[in-house]
TORPA-4810 file (N, C-alpha, C, O; in nm, 3 decimals):
<nodes>
NODE_1_1.417_0.121_-1.282_1.422_0.102_-1.156_1.327_0.160_-1.081_1.331_0.283_-1.078_M
NODE_2_1.223_0.094_-1.004_1.119_0.175_-0.927_1.185_0.278_-0.824_1.306_0.303_-0.824_G
NODE_3_1.097_0.332_-0.741_1.132_0.358_-0.604_1.068_0.254_-0.532_0.985_0.177_-0.580_A
NODE_4_1.116_0.254_-0.398_1.109_0.118_-0.267_1.055_0.212_-0.147_1.107_0.317_-0.109_K
NODE_5_0.944_0.152_-0.097_0.896_0.203_-0.002_0.837_0.100_0.109_0.776_-0.005_0.087_F
NODE_6_0.865_0.151_0.217_0.818_0.041_0.341_0.680_0.056_0.354_0.648_0.175_0.356_H
NODE_7_0.595_-0.015_0.362_0.452_-0.009_0.416_0.425_-0.073_0.533_0.508_-0.146_0.585_T
NODE_8_0.299_-0.050_0.588_0.255_-0.111_0.673_0.099_-0.086_0.683_0.075_0.035_0.680_S
NODE_9_0.002_-0.151_0.693_-0.133_-0.188_0.649_-0.215_-0.245_0.703_-0.196_-0.351_0.761_F
NODE_10_-0.318_-0.189_0.694_-0.432_-0.334_0.772_-0.549_-0.367_0.640_-0.608_-0.284_0.572_L
NODE_11_-0.558_-0.522_0.633_-0.649_-0.581_0.517_-0.765_-0.634_0.624_-0.745_-0.704_0.723_V
NODE_12_-0.907_-0.577_0.571_-0.984_-0.651_0.663_-1.046_-0.764_0.581_-1.073_-0.739_0.464_Q
NODE_13_-1.069_-0.865_0.623_-1.127_-1.000_0.577_-1.247_-0.966_0.541_-1.309_-0.906_0.628_D
NODE_14_-1.308_-0.985_0.429_-1.397_-0.970_0.351_-1.520_-1.024_0.454_-1.499_-1.125_0.522_T
NODE_15_-1.607_-0.975_0.460_-1.744_-1.092_0.565_-1.698_-1.086_0.673_-1.781_-1.143_0.744_G
NODE_16_-1.601_-1.047_0.744_-1.529_-1.016_0.890_-1.564_-0.945_0.938_-1.669_-0.883_0.920_T
NODE_17_-1.476_-0.933_1.025_-1.473_-0.798_1.132_-1.281_-0.845_1.162_-1.219_-0.780_1.246_S
NODE_18_-1.209_-0.959_1.082_-1.135_-0.957_1.124_-1.014_-0.859_1.044_-1.037_-0.791_0.944_L
NODE_19_-0.878_-0.870_1.114_-0.812_-0.749_1.055_-0.685_-0.836_1.001_-0.675_-0.936_1.072_C
NODE_20_-0.578_-0.831_0.893_-0.467_-0.880_0.959_-0.328_-0.786_0.870_-0.333_-0.755_0.751_R
NODE_21_-0.228_-0.758_0.951_-0.154_-0.651_0.973_-0.072_-0.685_0.862_-0.077_-0.806_0.837_E
NODE_22_0.015_-0.607_0.773_0.080_-0.622_0.672_0.203_-0.551_0.631_0.185_-0.444_0.573_V
NODE_23_0.378_-0.605_0.658_0.480_-0.465_0.666_0.555_-0.562_0.527_0.593_-0.677_0.502_N
NODE_24_0.545_-0.438_0.469_0.607_-0.511_0.309_0.686_-0.426_0.242_0.645_-0.310_0.241_A
NODE_25_0.801_-0.449_0.177_0.879_-0.351_0.119_0.787_-0.323_-0.016_0.708_-0.416_-0.029_V
NODE_26_0.775_-0.244_-0.099_0.650_-0.230_-0.239_0.764_-0.139_-0.320_0.840_-0.059_-0.265_V
NODE_27_0.759_-0.169_-0.466_0.846_-0.142_-0.538_0.778_-0.052_-0.658_0.745_-0.128_-0.749_E
NODE_28_0.749_0.069_-0.683_0.683_0.119_-0.731_0.750_0.161_-0.871_0.856_0.222_-0.861_V
NODE_29_0.697_0.135_-1.012_0.769_0.196_-1.138_0.659_0.275_-1.183_0.546_0.252_-1.227_S
NODE_30_0.768_0.432_-1.142_0.696_0.548_-1.188_0.806_0.655_-1.259_0.928_0.647_-1.248_R
NODE_31_0.758_0.720_-1.308_0.852_0.842_-1.383_0.934_0.904_-1.253_0.894_0.959_-1.150_L
NODE_32_1.062_0.874_-1.301_1.146_0.967_-1.154_1.116_1.085_-1.082_1.075_1.188_-1.136_P
NODE_33_1.129_1.075_-0.997_1.075_1.210_-0.921_0.955_1.208_-0.883_0.905_1.264_-0.786_G
NODE_34_0.905_1.137_-0.968_0.725_1.139_-0.933_0.696_1.124_-0.776_0.741_1.035_-0.704_A
NODE_35_0.595_1.247_-0.732_0.602_1.261_-0.577_0.455_1.147_-0.578_0.385_1.141_-0.679_M
NODE_36_0.424_1.066_-0.459_0.315_0.977_-0.427_0.282_1.062_-0.294_0.347_1.125_-0.211_L
NODE_37_0.144_1.028_-0.318_0.067_1.089_-0.191_-0.022_0.937_-0.136_-0.027_0.836_-0.207_D
NODE_38_-0.093_0.948_0.013_-0.117_0.844_0.060_-0.218_0.779_-0.053_-0.229_0.659_-0.074_Q
NODE_39_-0.270_0.853_-0.103_-0.409_0.829_-0.201_-0.335_0.729_-0.322_-0.395_0.629_-0.360_E
NODE_40_-0.224_0.759_-0.368_-0.133_0.694_-0.492_-0.135_0.584_-0.418_-0.213_0.494_-0.450_D
NODE_41_-0.054_0.570_-0.309_0.015_0.437_-0.207_-0.122_0.310_-0.182_-0.116_0.187_-0.191_I
NODE_42_-0.234_0.399_-0.148_-0.357_0.281_-0.108_-0.427_0.249_-0.251_-0.519_0.169_-0.263_E
NODE_43_-0.376_0.318_-0.348_-0.454_0.267_-0.441_-0.336_0.180_-0.525_-0.388_0.073_-0.554_Q
NODE_44_-0.232_0.184_-0.563_-0.154_0.067_-0.594_-0.133_-0.043_-0.481_-0.070_-0.141_-0.520_I
NODE_45_-0.174_-0.046_-0.351_-0.199_-0.185_-0.305_-0.360_-0.206_-0.329_-0.400_-0.322_-0.336_L
NODE_46_-0.427_-0.130_-0.339_-0.593_-0.244_-0.386_-0.548_-0.280_-0.487_-0.576_-0.399_-0.499_T
NODE_47_-0.481_-0.237_-0.587_-0.515_-0.290_-0.720_-0.403_-0.416_-0.726_-0.428_-0.500_-0.812_D
NODE_48_-0.291_-0.438_-0.648_-0.176_-0.492_-0.652_-0.285_-0.633_-0.580_-0.306_-0.733_-0.649_S
NODE_49_-0.327_-0.622_-0.476_-0.367_-0.720_-0.376_-0.507_-0.742_-0.436_-0.583_-0.810_-0.366_L
NODE_50_-0.552_-0.698_-0.548_-0.671_-0.702_-0.596_-0.806_-0.744_-0.462_-0.890_-0.833_-0.454_E
NODE_51_-0.768_-0.626_-0.375_-0.897_-0.583_-0.266_-0.967_-0.454_-0.253_-0.919_-0.363_-0.321_I
NODE_52_-1.071_-0.425_-0.182_-1.173_-0.313_-0.235_-1.084_-0.186_-0.159_-0.984_-0.204_-0.090_E
NODE_53_-1.137_-0.080_-0.184_-1.000_0.045_-0.113_-1.086_0.038_0.030_-1.023_0.071_0.130_A
NODE_54_-1.180_0.010_0.040_-1.246_0.033_0.202_-1.215_-0.110_0.270_-1.256_-0.127_0.384_A
NODE_55_-1.145_-0.212_0.207_-1.064_-0.304_0.293_-0.935_-0.295_0.307_-0.861_-0.391_0.327_D
NODE_56_-0.903_-0.181_0.298_-0.762_-0.132_0.322_-0.716_-0.001_0.412_-0.738_0.115_0.379_L
NODE_57_-0.653_-0.039_0.522_-0.632_0.107_0.605_-0.413_0.104_0.620_-0.337_0.027_0.677_R
NODE_58_-0.394_0.216_0.546_-0.293_0.250_0.530_-0.238_0.320_0.680_-0.280_0.429_0.718_L
NODE_59_-0.144_0.243_0.751_-0.079_0.262_0.874_0.011_0.352_0.850_0.002_0.463_0.903_I
NODE_60_0.114_0.320_0.765_0.246_0.403_0.760_0.294_0.372_0.627_0.246_0.273_0.571_H
NODE_61_0.403_0.459_0.552_0.450_0.451_0.440_0.586_0.531_0.434_0.580_0.646_0.477_W
NODE_62_0.694_0.488_0.393_0.827_0.534_0.368_0.970_0.547_0.294_1.065_0.502_0.359_S
NODE_63_0.994_0.589_0.195_1.095_0.580_0.095_1.180_0.528_0.165_1.205_0.561_0.281_R
NODE_64_1.248_0.418_0.086_1.350_0.363_0.084_1.488_0.405_0.057_1.437_0.473_-0.032_L
NODE_65_1.589_0.425_0.049_1.671_0.484_0.014_1.847_0.375_-0.055_1.945_0.436_-0.097_H
</nodes>
């Protein structure tokens, strides 16, 4: 079982100035006890959503227990 995180982030719609705010629970399957920093969470989100890193702005994340 992975670690669960509550995340809040903005996604810029490609080619426009519009953004949408997303609040979601993300489950990360990593080695137990692995520490994740902001860059790790951003990379997981951009890979999962198949968007460019420049189109995502992470606002908040916290691990759920």
